[in-house]
C-alpha positions as CSV (number, residue, x, y, z in Angstrom):
1,M,178.2,86.6,64.8
2,E,176.9,89.0,62.6
3,T,178.7,92.4,60.8
4,I,176.2,94.6,59.0
5,L,177.0,97.0,56.9
6,T,174.8,99.5,55.4
7,S,174.3,101.9,52.2
8,L,172.1,104.6,52.3
9,T,168.8,102.5,51.0
10,K,170.6,98.6,51.4
11,E,171.7,96.3,54.1
12,V,174.0,93.8,53.8
13,I,174.6,91.1,56.7
14,I,177.9,88.7,57.1
15,G,177.2,85.8,59.3
16,D,178.1,82.0,59.8
17,N,174.5,81.4,58.6
18,Q,174.2,83.8,55.5
19,P,175.2,83.5,52.3
20,T,178.7,84.1,51.7
21,V,179.1,88.1,50.9
22,L,181.4,89.2,47.8
23,I,183.2,92.3,48.3
24,G,184.1,93.6,44.5
25,E,187.8,94.3,44.4
26,R,188.3,95.8,40.7
27,I,188.1,99.5,41.9
28,N,191.8,99.4,42.6
29,P,194.5,101.0,40.4
30,T,197.1,98.1,41.2
31,G,197.9,96.8,37.8
32,K,195.6,98.7,35.7
33,K,196.9,101.3,33.7
34,K,193.9,102.7,32.3
35,L,192.2,103.1,35.9
36,S,195.5,104.3,37.4
37,E,195.9,107.3,34.4
38,A,191.9,108.3,34.7
39,L,192.7,108.7,38.5
40,K,195.5,110.9,38.2
41,L,193.5,113.3,35.7
42,G,190.5,112.9,37.9
43,D,188.5,111.2,35.9
44,L,186.2,108.9,37.9
45,E,184.0,107.7,34.7
46,I,186.1,104.2,35.0
47,V,185.5,103.8,38.4
48,R,181.8,104.3,38.0
49,R,181.6,101.8,34.9
50,E,183.4,99.4,37.4
51,A,181.2,99.7,40.2
52,L,177.8,99.3,37.8
53,A,179.7,96.4,36.1
54,Q,180.8,94.2,39.5
55,V,177.2,94.9,41.0
56,E,175.7,93.6,38.3
57,A,178.3,90.2,38.1
58,G,176.7,89.5,41.6
59,A,178.8,92.1,44.3
60,D,177.1,92.5,47.3
61,I,179.9,95.1,48.7
62,L,182.3,97.1,46.9
63,D,186.2,97.9,47.7
64,I,186.9,101.5,46.9
65,N,190.5,102.3,46.6
66,V,192.1,105.2,44.3
67,G,195.9,104.8,46.1
68,T,198.1,105.5,43.1
69,F,201.4,107.5,42.2
70,G,200.6,111.3,41.6
71,V,197.3,111.0,43.5
72,N,196.2,112.8,46.6
73,E,193.9,110.5,48.1
74,V,192.3,112.7,50.7
75,T,190.6,114.8,47.9
76,L,190.2,112.1,45.5
77,L,188.6,109.0,47.3
78,P,185.7,111.1,48.9
79,K,184.8,112.2,45.1
80,A,185.3,108.6,44.1
81,I,183.1,107.1,47.3
82,Q,180.4,109.9,46.2
83,T,180.6,108.7,42.5
84,V,179.7,104.7,43.5
85,A,177.3,106.0,45.9
86,E,175.4,107.7,43.3
87,A,175.7,104.7,40.5
88,V,174.9,101.6,42.9
89,D,172.9,101.3,46.0
90,I,175.2,98.7,47.7
91,P,177.5,99.0,51.0
92,L,181.0,100.5,50.2
93,C,184.7,99.3,51.7
94,I,186.8,102.1,52.0
95,D,190.2,101.4,51.2
96,S,193.3,103.3,52.1
97,A,197.1,103.3,54.0
98,F,196.5,106.6,54.9
99,P,194.3,107.4,57.8
100,E,193.5,110.9,57.0
101,A,191.7,109.8,53.3
102,L,190.0,107.2,55.2
103,E,188.3,109.9,57.7
104,A,187.5,112.1,54.7
105,A,185.4,109.7,52.8
106,L,183.7,108.4,56.0
107,K,182.9,111.7,56.6
108,I,180.4,112.0,53.4
109,Y,179.6,108.2,53.7
110,S,176.0,107.8,54.3
111,G,175.4,104.3,55.8
112,K,177.6,102.0,57.8
113,A,181.3,101.5,55.9
114,L,184.0,98.7,56.4
115,I,187.3,100.1,56.9
116,N,190.1,98.3,54.8
117,S,191.9,98.1,56.9
118,V,193.6,97.9,60.0
119,T,197.0,95.8,60.7
120,G,198.7,94.3,63.8
121,E,201.0,97.1,63.3
122,E,201.0,99.8,66.3
123,H,200.8,102.9,64.1
124,S,197.7,101.4,62.6
125,L,196.0,100.3,65.6
126,A,196.6,103.9,66.8
127,K,195.2,105.7,63.6
128,V,192.7,103.8,62.5
129,L,190.5,102.3,65.7
130,P,189.6,105.4,66.5
131,L,188.0,106.3,63.0
132,A,186.1,103.1,63.0
133,K,185.0,104.0,66.5
134,K,184.1,107.7,65.6
135,Y,182.1,106.7,62.6
136,N,180.4,103.6,63.8
137,S,182.2,101.5,61.4
138,A,183.6,98.1,60.7
139,I,187.3,97.1,59.8
140,I,189.2,94.5,58.3
141,G,191.9,93.3,60.3
142,L,195.0,92.1,58.7
143,L,197.0,89.8,60.0
144,Q,200.2,91.5,60.0
145,D,202.0,93.0,62.6
146,D,205.7,94.8,63.4
147,E,207.7,91.8,62.8
148,G,206.0,91.8,59.2
149,I,203.7,89.2,57.7
150,P,203.6,85.5,59.2
151,K,203.0,82.6,57.1
152,D,202.5,79.8,60.0
153,S,199.1,80.1,61.5
154,E,200.0,80.0,64.8
155,R,201.3,83.6,64.4
156,R,198.2,84.4,62.1
157,L,195.9,83.5,65.4
158,A,198.3,85.5,67.7
159,I,198.1,88.5,65.5
160,A,194.4,87.9,65.2
161,H,194.1,87.6,69.1
162,K,196.3,91.1,69.2
163,V,193.9,92.9,66.8
164,V,190.2,91.9,68.2
165,M,191.7,92.4,71.7
166,R,192.8,96.0,70.7
167,A,189.6,97.2,68.7
168,E,187.3,95.9,71.6
169,A,189.3,98.0,74.2
170,A,188.9,101.0,71.7
171,G,185.2,100.7,72.0
172,V,184.5,98.6,68.1
173,P,182.6,95.8,68.9
174,R,183.8,92.1,68.3
175,E,180.8,92.1,65.5
176,N,182.3,94.9,63.5
177,I,185.7,93.1,63.1
178,I,186.5,91.1,59.8
179,I,189.9,89.3,60.0
180,D,191.6,88.8,56.6
181,C,193.3,85.7,56.7
182,M,195.7,86.6,54.3
183,T,196.1,84.6,51.2
184,F,199.9,83.6,50.0
185,A,200.8,82.0,46.4
186,V,200.8,78.3,46.3
187,G,203.5,78.7,43.5
188,A,205.8,80.6,45.3
189,D,205.4,78.3,48.8
190,P,203.6,75.2,48.5
191,G,202.6,75.1,52.1
192,S,200.6,78.2,52.0
193,G,197.7,77.0,50.7
194,Q,196.9,74.6,53.8
195,A,198.2,77.2,56.3
196,I,195.5,79.8,55.4
197,I,193.1,77.1,56.1
198,E,194.3,76.2,59.0
199,A,194.3,79.9,60.2
200,I,190.4,80.1,59.0
201,R,190.1,77.0,61.0
202,K,191.7,78.5,64.5
203,I,190.9,82.1,64.2
204,K,186.9,80.6,63.8
205,A,187.2,78.6,66.6
206,E,188.8,80.7,69.0
207,L,187.7,84.1,68.1
208,G,184.3,83.8,66.3
209,V,184.7,86.6,64.1
210,N,183.5,86.8,60.6
211,L,186.6,86.4,58.2
212,T,187.5,87.2,54.7
213,A,190.4,86.7,52.3
214,G,191.5,87.8,48.8
215,A,190.3,84.7,46.6
216,S,193.1,85.4,43.4
217,N,196.2,85.7,45.2
218,I,196.6,82.1,45.7
219,S,197.5,81.7,42.0
220,F,199.9,84.5,41.3
221,G,202.3,83.1,39.1
222,L,200.8,80.0,37.8
223,P,198.5,78.9,34.5
224,R,194.5,78.2,34.9
225,R,194.3,81.1,37.6
226,N,190.5,80.8,37.7
227,L,191.0,77.1,38.7
228,L,192.9,77.5,41.3
229,N,191.0,80.4,42.6
230,N,187.5,78.8,42.3
231,A,188.8,75.8,44.1
232,F,190.5,78.1,47.0
233,V,187.1,79.7,47.4
234,V,185.1,76.7,48.0
235,M,187.7,75.0,50.8
236,A,188.0,78.5,52.4
237,I,184.0,78.8,52.5
238,A,183.6,75.0,54.0
239,A,186.5,76.2,56.4
240,G,184.8,79.0,57.7
241,I,185.3,82.1,55.4
242,T,182.1,84.4,55.5
243,C,182.8,86.8,52.9
244,L,185.6,86.7,49.7
245,I,187.3,89.8,48.1
246,G,187.7,89.3,44.2
247,D,186.4,89.9,41.0
248,A,182.5,89.1,41.1
249,A,182.2,88.1,37.6
250,K,184.8,85.5,38.2
251,V,184.0,84.6,41.7
252,R,180.5,84.4,42.6
253,P,179.4,81.1,40.9
254,S,181.9,79.3,42.9
255,C,180.4,81.4,45.9
256,L,177.0,80.2,44.9
257,A,177.9,76.5,44.6
258,A,179.0,76.7,48.3
259,D,176.7,77.8,50.0
260,L,174.1,75.6,48.3
261,I,176.4,72.1,49.2
262,L,176.6,73.8,53.2
263,G,173.0,74.2,53.2
264,R,172.8,78.2,52.7
265,D,170.4,78.0,49.9
266,K,167.4,76.9,50.5
267,R,166.0,75.0,47.7
268,A,169.1,76.1,45.6
269,R,167.3,79.1,44.9
270,R,170.1,81.3,44.5
271,Y,171.7,79.2,42.7
272,V,169.1,78.8,40.2
273,A,168.1,82.6,39.8
274,D,172.5,83.4,39.2
275,Y,172.1,80.3,35.7
276,R,168.9,81.9,34.4
277,K,170.2,85.2,34.4
278,H,172.9,84.0,32.8
279,Q,171.4,81.9,30.6
280,S,168.9,85.1,29.3
281,M,172.3,87.3,29.2
282,K,174.3,84.9,26.7
283,K,170.3,84.6,25.1
284,Q,170.6,88.3,24.5
285,S,173.7,88.4,23.7
286,S,173.3,86.1,20.7
287,L,170.0,88.1,19.6
288,E,172.4,91.4,18.9
């Protein structure tokens, strides 16, 4: 099962036999006051800088979200997409809760985009799936339905089945569906880590689709968050995750290590190249 995304000049393949794909998440105003204020003013310079930084850190795809209070996403999201597309050459993930904003951005995007997201809720399925079909886009399917967000693996599996079935019925092929297995903080629910690993394995076994998850949600509210996040990254990749959403600068090393151990990095080329790159950067920094 391969999900192919493109920019104007670059192709990214997400699949079981491919290196783990990293979706950079830094362009999202949630919890970022400076970015939120800049977006309200229509200033996209921070967006451009974050895009460049995430690509430099190794992101394969960039998630673009401009949703904050006081912003007209229908107007601003396409501008942000255009700004990022002019700055970097990797595929983009268009992230909004508003179908009108998604379509406005999809209209001006050059390539095959990833839509973040559709849920198992009826209103979402009815509004977003036709956009994915119309613009030949891939989708991220969140495991949430009209009854809420389940924490047990069986309910997650049931919603995944619903999203895949409805997407295929709407003309969105299975290879264009990526299921977000929904990560919860282990500090609030000690069983949530085991539940998501079980959900990853069950969904992969029954549906065969590509899978994603947020790399940092697992550690919310706890100390030494990077330690927990990176432990989760390795376990999730081993369980069947094929792409991860996170800060590329923090998550990429663990992705590379997991890929090497699982035989997805021939002769350790990517792992060693990344090491050399960071050693060179450290040396350059010490000379300045």
